N, C-alpha and C positions, 0 to 999 in steps of 0.2 A: 504494500500500500504506500502511495506517495504521501509525503507530508504537505501541508498547506502551501509552503513556499514553492515546492517543486510543482504542484498543480498550477499555481499562478504563473510560474516561469514557463511551463509548457504552453500555456495559453498565449502569453506575450511573445514567445519565440515564434509561434505559428503566425502571429500578426506581422512580425518583422519579415518572416519568410514570404508572406502574402504580398508584402510591399517590395519584393525583390531585394531584400536586405539580408545580410548574414544572420541566421537565427540565433547564433551565440550572443548577439547583442541584446537579446531579450531577457537577460538575467534580472530577476526581481529580488529586492532586498527589503527588509523591514525599514520603514521610513525613519530618517534621522530628524524629522520634524513631525512628530505625532499630532501636533496641533493643526497640521495642514492635511495630512493623509495617513493611511495605515501602512501602505507599501509604496515603493517607488522603483522606477527603472530609469537609468541614465544612459541607456544604449543609443539614444538618438544623437547624443553629443558626439560619441565615437563615430557613428554612421555619417554625421554631417562632415566631419573631418575627412573621412574616407571618400565620400561621394562629392565633396566640395559643394555642399548645399547648406542652406540655412537650417540650423538644428530645430527651430520651431516648426518649420515646414515638415520635417521628417516626423517629429513628435506628434504633430496634428494628424499626419497621414496614418500613423500607427494607432492613434487614439480612435480614429474613425473606424478602423478595422475591428476595434474592441468594443464599440459602443453597444452592440447587441449580445455581447458575451454574458452568459449566465454566471460566470465566475466573479463578476464585479458589479458592485452597486453604483460605482461611478469611476470614470476614467477621464482625466483632465490633462491636457498639454499646457505646461506653464513655462514661462521664460526662465532661463534662456533656451530650454529644450528638454525639460524633465517631464516624465510621465508620473503624475500623482494618481495612486490607485487605492480604492477602497473595496474590500472583499464583500461579496454578497452574503447576506444572512444564510441563504440556502446552502451555499458551499461550506460556510463555516460550521453550521450545524451538522452537515453530512460528514465533514472531516472529523469533528470531535466525537460523533456517534460511533464512527468506525474505530477510532482510537480507543474508545471506552470498551468496546466489545472484543478488541484484539489482545493477545498476550503482550505484556510489556508495553502496552499502548502503541503497538505496531512499530516499535523501535527495534532495529536490528542492523548489524553491520552487513554490508553487501558481500564482503569477502571475509570469511572467518579465518582467524590466524591462531597460531600457537605462540603465546607470549609468556616470557618469564619476567618476574619483577624481583629485583634484589633490593630488599629493604629490611630495616631492623638493625642488623650489624652490631649488636652489643658484644662486649667481651664477657666471657663467662667468669664466674667467681666474683662478680661485682654486681651491686644492685642497679636496677634501671634508674637513670636520673633524667632530668628534663631534656638533656641533650639527645635522648633517644626518642623523644615525643614526636618530633616533626617527621622523621623518616617513617615511623610506624603508622601514623594516621594519614600522611600523604600517600604512602605506598598502598595502604589498605583501601583508600578511596579509589585509587587508580585501578587496583585489582577488581574492585566491585563494579566500577564503570565498564571495564572490559568484559566482565562476565555478563553484565546486563545486556550488552550488545551482542552476546553470543560467542565471543572469543573463548578459546581455551586458555585460561590464565593460571600460571603456576607461581605462587609466592614463596620465595626462599629467604629465610632469616639471615643466612650467611654469618654464622657466629665467629667471633674472634676466639679461637680455642686451641691455638697451636703455637703461640708465640712465647716470648720471655715471661709473660705473667704466669704461665704454667710452671716454668722453672723456678720462679720466685716462690711460689706456693709450696712446691715440692721441697725446695731447699730449706724453707722455714719449718715445714713439718718435721723434717729430719733433725733440725736443730732442737726441736721441742720433743724429740724422741716419740713422735706420733706416726703411726703407719698411714692413717687416713683421717680426713676431717670428719667431724661428727655431724655438723649441721651447716646450713647456708649462712647462719649468723656467724659461725666460727670462720667460715671462708671469707666473709665480708670484713672480718677483723684482721685476718692474716694477710690478705693481699695488700692493703695500704701500708700495713706495718712493714711487710717485707720490701715493698717498693721504696719506702723512705730509707730503710736500712741499707738497701743496695746503693743509694746515693752517697752514703757516708762511709760504708765499709766495702772497700774494693775487693777484699778477699771473698766476702759474701756474694758480691755481684758475679765474680768469676765462678763461684760455686753454682749460682743460679743459672748462668749461661751453660755450664757443664751439664746440669740436670736437664736443661732444655734440649741440648744436643743429644743426650742419651734418650730422652723421650722420642725425639724425632727420628731416631735411628733404631727404634724398636726395643728399648730396654723393658724387660718384662714387668719389673716392679713399678717403674714409673708409669707404664701404661695402665697398670691396675689403679694407681692413685688418680691418674687422669680420668679414667672411667668413673671413679667415685665422684670426682669434682664435677664432671659432666652430668651425672645423675642428679646431684643436689641442685646444680645451677639451672638445668633445663626445667626441672619441676617448678622451681621458683619463678623462672621467666614465663613459663606457660600460665602460671597463676596470675601474674601481673599483666600480661598481654590479654588474657581473657577478660580481666577487669576493664581493659581499654576497648574491648570488643574488636580485637585484632587477632587474626588467625593466619598461620603459615602452613603451607602444604609440605614444605621441606624444612627440616631442622638440620641443615648441613652447615659445615663451617670450613675453615682453612684446613683442618685436618683431613677432610675428604679430598681436597685437591692435592695433598702431598704425594700420593702414589703417581700422579700424572706429571710431576715436575721433572724428574730425571729423564724420562723418555722425550718429553717436550724439549728440554734443553739440548739433548743429544741430536734431535732432528734439526733444530734451529742452527746448530753448529755445522752439522753435516751438509745441510742444504744452502749454507752460506748466508743465512739471514743474520746470524749473530757473529760478532767479532769482538776481540779484546780491545779495551780502551783504558789505559792507566791501570791495568790489572783486572778490571771488571769486565764482565760479559754484557754487551749491549746490542740493541737493534736500533738502527737509525730510523727515525720516524718524521724528520723534518720534511716540509714540502715547500716548493717554490712560492706558493701563494701566501705563506705565513707572514703576517705583519709583525709578529713577535717570535723570538727564538723558541723553538720547541726542542728541548734537549733529548738525546737518545733515551730510549726506554731501557733501563738497567734490568738485566735478567738475573745476574748473580753478582754479588759484591766481590771484591778482590780476594777475600778469604773463603770464597765459595758459598757463602751464606745466601739464602734466598731473601726476597723482599716482598712487600705488598704487591708490586707489579708482577712478581713471579707467581704468587698464589692466585692473583686475579686472572692472569693468563691461563694458568693450569685449570682454574675453575671453568673458564670458557671451553677448554678442551673437554672437560667432563660434561658440561651442559650440551655441547654439540654432539658428543657420543651418545648421551642418554636421552636427549629430548629433541635435537635438531629444531630449535625454535625459529620462528620467523622474525622475532623481535625480542630484545632484552632491554629492559628499562632499569637503570640504576637510580635509586632515590637516595642521594648522599649529600652531605654538606657541600655547599658550592665552592668552598676553599679547596676541594679536591679535583677541581675541573682539569687542571693541567695533568694530574696523574691519570685521569680517565681518557684524556685526549691521547696520551702516550699509549695506554693500554689498548684503546680501540684501534688506533693506527697500526700498532704492532700485530694485533689479532688479524686485521684484514690483510696486511702486507705479507704475513707469513702463512696465511691460509688456515689459521686456527678456526676462524669462522668464515663461511662463504661471503662473497661480496654482497650478495642479496640480503643477508641478515642485517636487520636494522639494530644498531647499538645506540641507545639514547641515554644521555646523562641529564637527569633532572636535579640540579643543584639547588638546595634550599638555604635560606638565610637563617639568621639567629633570632631566637626568642629572647627579647630584652625586657628588663624591668622599666619602671617609669623614668629612671635616670638615664635610659638609653643604652645602658651597659648590659651584658649577658645576665640573665635572671639568676639571682643568688638567694640563699637563705638569709635570714636576718643576721646570722653570724658571719655571712660573707662566703660560705661554702657552696658547693654545687648541690642544688636541691634534688632530693630523691623524688622520683615520679609519684610514688604512693603518697608522699607528703603533700605534693601539689594537688593531687586528686582529693585528698582528705580536706585540705584547706578550702577548696572551691565547693566541695560537698557541704561543708559546715556553713559556708556563706549562703548557699542556696537553701539549706534547711532553715536558717534564720529568716530568710525572706518569705519562705512558704508559711512558716509559723506565724509571721506577722500578718498574713492574709486572713482577715476575719471571715471571709466568705468560703474558705476551704472546708470541704466536708470529708476529709480523709482521716483515718486513724493515725496514731503516732507511728506505727510500723509502716503504714502506707506512705506517710510523709517522708520517712527516712529513705525508703526504697526509691520513691519518686525523685527525691532530692539528689541522689547519686546519679540517676539516669539523666536528669536535667543538667547536673554539674558536668558530666562527661560531654554532653552535647554542647555546653557552653565552652569547654576547653577545645573540643574538636572544631566547632564552627568558628571560634575566635582565631584559630590557626588557619583553617582551610579557606576562610573568606579572604585571606591575603594571598596575593600571587606568591607562589612557593619561593621564588628566587629572592624575594625581598625580606629584609629584617622587619620585625614588627614588635610593638610594645604589648606585653601581656598585662592587661589592666583588669584585675579581678572584679572591680565595681562595674566597669563597662560590660565585660563579657557575661556577667550574671544578671544584667538588667533585662526586664521583661519588655523593654521598649527599644526601638532602633534595630540596627543590623546585627542581631545576636541570635545564638542558638535558642535561648529561652523564648524569645519573641516568635520564632518559627514554630516551636512546639506549642506555644500558647494559642497560636492561630489554628493549629490542627485540633487542639482541645476544644476551641470554640466551634469548629465545624462538627466535631463529634457530639458536642452538647446539643446543637441544633437538630442533628439527626436523631439523637436520643429523645429529645422533647417532641419531635414529630411523631415518633412511634407511640409515645405516651399519650399524645393528644388524638392521633388518628388511627391507632392500632398498628399491629404488625403487618406491614404490607411488603411485597416484593419490590423493593426500590429499583432493582435491576431491570424491571420492565418499564419503568418510567422513561418517557421520551424527552430528550433535550428540545428546547424550543428556541425560536428566533429571539435575540436579545431585546429587552424592553427599554433599556437605558444605555447611555454611554458607558457607565461603570460596568454593566453586565457584559457588554461587548468587549471592553478592555480586558476583563477577566478571561473571557473565552479566547481572545486572541493570544493572551499570554499562555494559556493552556495548550493552544495549538502549536506554540513554538517549542514545546518540550523535546520533541525528537531531534530537531536541529541542534538544540543546546547540548543534549547528551552526546551526539555524534561529534560535534566540534570540541567539546570538553575533553573527550578521550583522544581524538586526533592530535590535539595540541598539548596533551598531557597537562591539563589545566583544571583541576578540581574546583578552583575558585570560581569558575564559570557556573558551576552548579549552585554555589552559594549565592551568587549574584542573581541567578534566575529565581531561586526559591524565595529570596527576599522580595524581589519584584512581585512574585506570585502572591506572597503574603499581603503586600500592600494593596494589590489590586483586589484581592478577596475582601479585605477589611473595608475598602472604599465601597464595594458592592454591598457588603453586609450592613454598613451604617446607613445606606440609602435605600434599603429594601426591607419591607415588613414581610418576611418570609412566612412565618407560622400563622400570622393573622390574616393572610391573603384569603379572601372568600372564594376566588375562582380556583377550583380544584385542579384544572389542567395547568394553569399557570403555576400554582404552588408546587405541583408534582414536577414540573419542568425545572424549577429552581432546586428542588431536592435532588433531582438527577444531576444537575450541574455541581452541587456541593459534593455529592457522592463521587463524581469523577474527579473533582479537584482534590479530594482527600486521597484518592488513588495516586494521583501525580505527586502530591506531597510525600506520600509514603515511599514511592520509588526514589525520590530525591534524598530523603534523609537516610534511606537504606544504603545508597551508594556512598553517602558521606560517612557511614559507619555509626550513625546516631540511632537512638532507640526511641520509639514512640512512647508516649504516656497518655493515660486516659483522663487525668485530671491534674490540675496544678493550683 
């Protein structure tokens, strides 16, 4: 099924073709002047340049061809040569009705792909902190968007589980005469202690590096300790990510890439891709078009040790062998852009991944406090993620308790407060373009007004309340049989037009890897619904057909809202 924009574009293209003009000039877009019209086409401007004619003459000629079209309620040629278009009520109602009856509102990718998303990336044996927040919730939303469109999307946490931090923990356990760590809390104490110790005690650092080397070369005892560390850490990580409503399909890490490193390095040397430079093994990845220097991609250090570039390339070898994805998206701190430029170029140059495989880097900015600096605890340390969630949940709980009209039990308020708090955190993050830094303002993000998660959820609660009151007043009826009707007011048509734009928004948000577009859309949808709601007496309307048409519209709007918050990883609530 075509979306509304496509249907209008097809009609206008036919009109251009009927005027002996290239049909590709008939592209229709949403109007950038909604006070003048709903849609527009600027193709007459390009046609005039091409045909060496007056653009108004061409626009008028095309408008004449469209004057009897059932797709438009009005078509007007305006200076200097634009086509101002308003969609007919009949086509709008038909389009929304078909969306309402179709799975996923008739939204689907034309070409289904296998896509992997690399997001999460925490080091084991350490608690999640707010630095892990953005990769988790941005990556999760991209995964959900892709699946909504019908792609096969595989999310990989890509754990940091094979580096020096393991050697530090193993060395400290041995100094304490302990075979294994007893709990995640003990691990979380040992790692920072051992890390600080290694900075002051050179002998201990050497010992940690030795234990790391032994682990990575198959030492049986160190592998047993490593497995215990992984068991404790992964269980804790899963618990925390579950609280964030984030799920990974693969719980792989750097350790999984290790078996692929030696064969990969041997092939790169044998086939002449890698060469020595100052003792290190590198692959040249600079290109003539580079405006800035891109250093060689280092494969092995001069002492033979591997690096992040090594494990990232070996992970690509593994992913290609196991999954042969069409696309891999990395959701990582934007400060790692050069690193991934080197890795992607090396992977393509050496044939680790085929040229057709898309490798995309989505670099995200920093979450800052009100002082504009990276968000910290009151004591100045890095804030644990669970502390942030607890703080926002408590703030939301207080606001809900202060609401005298709330009819929830104490337990329900507590549960709802956490769901709304998580939505506040996620929406506050996702509503910003990923690459930009943003200010985390707990007062703003937990507000029930403005461009916030609670405002979106409150709008949904309002729709649910109307539908519930409708059933109480008029009985249990099958709302799915109610028919959408032509809009009665400017506010109703604006709401319907916004709903009709859902498919285009989802498709473009995923294509551009831009979940903030979903937030912008759902905020606009909330505003349009609330304008319609405040200007329409829905339940007191005496005309049953008209009333049922509005109920059908609300039911469909709620469906679109639900799809949007689901792809954002937010959870619905029934009351606030």
